[in-house]
Structure formats: structure tokens, C-alpha cells
PALUMLO-976213 format. One record per residue (C-alpha): residue in three letters; x, y, z. Coordinates in Angstrom, 1 decimal, always signed. Layout:
BEGIN
   resn       xx       yy       zz
    ALA        X        Y        Z
...
***
This chain:
BEGIN
   resn       xx       yy       zz
    UNK   +108.0   +271.5   +153.5
    UNK   +111.2   +272.3   +155.3
    UNK   +112.2   +268.6   +155.2
    UNK   +111.6   +268.5   +151.4
    UNK   +113.8   +271.5   +150.9
    UNK   +116.7   +269.9   +152.9
    UNK   +116.3   +266.7   +150.9
    UNK   +116.3   +268.5   +147.5
    UNK   +119.4   +270.5   +148.6
    UNK   +121.2   +267.3   +149.6
    UNK   +120.3   +265.7   +146.3
    UNK   +121.6   +268.7   +144.4
    UNK   +124.9   +268.6   +146.3
    UNK   +125.3   +264.9   +145.7
    UNK   +124.6   +265.3   +142.0
    UNK   +127.1   +268.1   +141.8
    UNK   +129.8   +266.0   +143.4
    UNK   +129.0   +262.9   +141.4
    UNK   +129.2   +264.6   +138.0
    UNK   +132.5   +265.8   +136.9
    UNK   +132.2   +269.4   +135.7
    UNK   +134.7   +271.0   +133.5
    UNK   +135.2   +274.8   +133.8
    UNK   +133.4   +276.8   +131.2
    UNK   +135.6   +277.6   +128.3
    UNK   +138.1   +275.0   +129.4
    UNK   +136.2   +271.9   +128.5
    UNK   +138.8   +269.3   +127.6
    UNK   +136.0   +267.0   +126.4
    UNK   +133.7   +269.2   +124.3
    UNK   +130.0   +268.6   +124.8
    UNK   +130.5   +266.2   +127.7
    UNK   +129.2   +268.4   +130.5
    UNK   +126.2   +269.4   +128.5
    UNK   +125.4   +265.8   +127.5
    UNK   +125.6   +264.6   +131.2
    UNK   +123.5   +267.6   +132.4
    UNK   +120.9   +266.8   +129.7
    UNK   +120.3   +263.5   +131.6
    UNK   +120.4   +261.2   +128.6
    UNK   +122.5   +258.1   +128.3
    UNK   +126.2   +258.9   +128.0
    UNK   +129.2   +256.6   +127.5
    UNK   +132.8   +257.6   +128.1
    UNK   +135.3   +255.1   +126.6
    UNK   +138.9   +255.5   +127.6
    UNK   +141.3   +253.7   +125.1
    UNK   +144.9   +253.6   +124.0
    UNK   +146.1   +252.5   +120.5
    UNK   +148.5   +249.9   +122.0
    UNK   +145.8   +248.4   +124.3
    UNK   +144.7   +244.9   +123.4
    UNK   +141.5   +245.1   +125.4
    UNK   +140.6   +248.4   +123.9
    UNK   +141.0   +246.9   +120.4
    UNK   +138.5   +244.2   +121.4
    UNK   +136.1   +246.6   +123.0
    UNK   +135.9   +249.2   +120.1
    UNK   +134.0   +247.0   +117.5
    UNK   +131.6   +245.8   +120.2
    UNK   +130.8   +249.3   +121.3
    UNK   +130.4   +250.5   +117.7
    UNK   +128.0   +247.6   +116.9
    UNK   +125.9   +248.3   +120.0
    UNK   +125.8   +252.0   +119.3
    UNK   +124.5   +251.2   +115.8
    UNK   +121.4   +249.4   +117.2
    UNK   +118.1   +251.1   +117.9
    UNK   +118.4   +250.4   +121.6
    UNK   +121.4   +252.7   +121.9
    UNK   +120.6   +255.2   +119.2
    UNK   +120.3   +258.0   +121.8
    UNK   +123.5   +257.3   +123.7
    UNK   +126.2   +259.9   +123.4
    UNK   +129.7   +258.4   +123.2
    UNK   +132.8   +260.3   +124.2
    UNK   +136.2   +258.8   +123.4
    UNK   +139.2   +259.6   +125.6
    UNK   +142.7   +258.8   +124.6
    UNK   +144.6   +257.4   +127.6
    UNK   +148.0   +258.7   +126.3
    UNK   +147.1   +262.3   +125.4
    UNK   +144.1   +263.4   +127.4
    UNK   +145.5   +263.2   +130.9
    UNK   +143.5   +266.3   +132.1
    UNK   +140.3   +264.4   +131.2
    UNK   +141.5   +261.2   +133.0
    UNK   +142.1   +263.2   +136.1
    UNK   +138.7   +264.8   +136.1
    UNK   +137.0   +261.5   +135.5
    UNK   +139.2   +259.7   +138.1
    UNK   +140.4   +257.1   +135.5
    UNK   +143.7   +255.4   +136.0
    UNK   +143.6   +252.6   +133.5
    UNK   +142.9   +252.3   +129.8
    UNK   +140.0   +250.1   +128.6
    UNK   +137.7   +251.9   +131.0
    UNK   +134.1   +252.5   +130.3
    UNK   +131.9   +254.9   +132.3
    UNK   +128.1   +255.3   +131.8
    UNK   +125.9   +258.2   +132.9
    UNK   +122.1   +258.4   +133.3
    UNK   +120.0   +261.1   +134.7
    UNK   +122.9   +263.4   +135.1
    UNK   +125.1   +261.1   +137.2
    UNK   +127.6   +258.3   +136.8
    UNK   +125.8   +255.0   +137.2
    UNK   +128.6   +252.5   +136.7
    UNK   +132.1   +252.0   +135.4
    UNK   +134.3   +249.0   +134.4
    UNK   +137.8   +248.3   +133.2
    UNK   +139.3   +245.7   +130.9
    UNK   +136.1   +243.7   +130.1
    UNK   +135.9   +242.4   +126.5
    UNK   +132.8   +240.1   +126.8
    UNK   +130.1   +241.5   +124.5
    UNK   +127.4   +240.6   +127.0
    UNK   +129.2   +242.4   +129.8
    UNK   +129.8   +245.5   +127.7
    UNK   +126.1   +245.6   +126.6
    UNK   +125.0   +245.2   +130.2
    UNK   +126.9   +248.2   +131.5
    UNK   +125.7   +250.3   +128.5
    UNK   +122.1   +249.3   +129.3
    UNK   +122.5   +250.7   +132.8
    UNK   +122.5   +254.1   +131.2
    UNK   +119.2   +253.6   +129.3
***
């Protein structure tokens, strides 16, 4: 029983460290903390209007989100140029970055990929 308590405590600490939490009332990405905490699939897509890869990624992501497989996925768009506070919290340094969350924690991230199969594969990791 004591061992179980220690393991559960460690798991809670790891989850808290792995999930970026914005201070209450100072949420620069409204709804993000709640969506991740709910445990469902979450996608964060960091883009910039001048970014070529971003322009290629956007219609692929939109098409996938419109399919039944991804109907429950929550998408949060982050502007690379104007949302620097969010980038810092999420530890993002490059535009065209996609981060997926499942079960309340980050499960994968990628940068600069425009192949539809690769984008779908990372998004599926959150399902």
C-alpha cells in the first residue's frame, strides 16, 4: 500500500511537470489548460502568416479535423509572432510546430513537416 502511494505521488508530479499550466485568470490560451486536464485529444498548432510550411500544414490539419476520427480533438492555434508568452510556456522556438496531448500530457511534437501522412500520424498519437 505504501509503495502504491509513492508511485501515485510520483505520477502526479510527473504529470504536473509535463503539462504546461497557465496561472488562473492569466490564461494566454483560453481553454487550453482545461482541455488538457480533461484528458481528451488536444492539438496545439504554432503558425506564422509568412511561414511556407505553416501554409501547407493548415489545410491538411483542417481536413483531418473535419473527419470523424478527429471530431473530438480540440485545436488551439498559436501565432508565432504575437503570442510569445504562450511559446515560452510551451517551450516552442520555431513556427510550424505541432504538439499533441493525450490523457493530460504531451505525447509528441514535430516541427516543419508538411507530408499529410506524417501530420496525420502525429495527430493519431493523441487519440
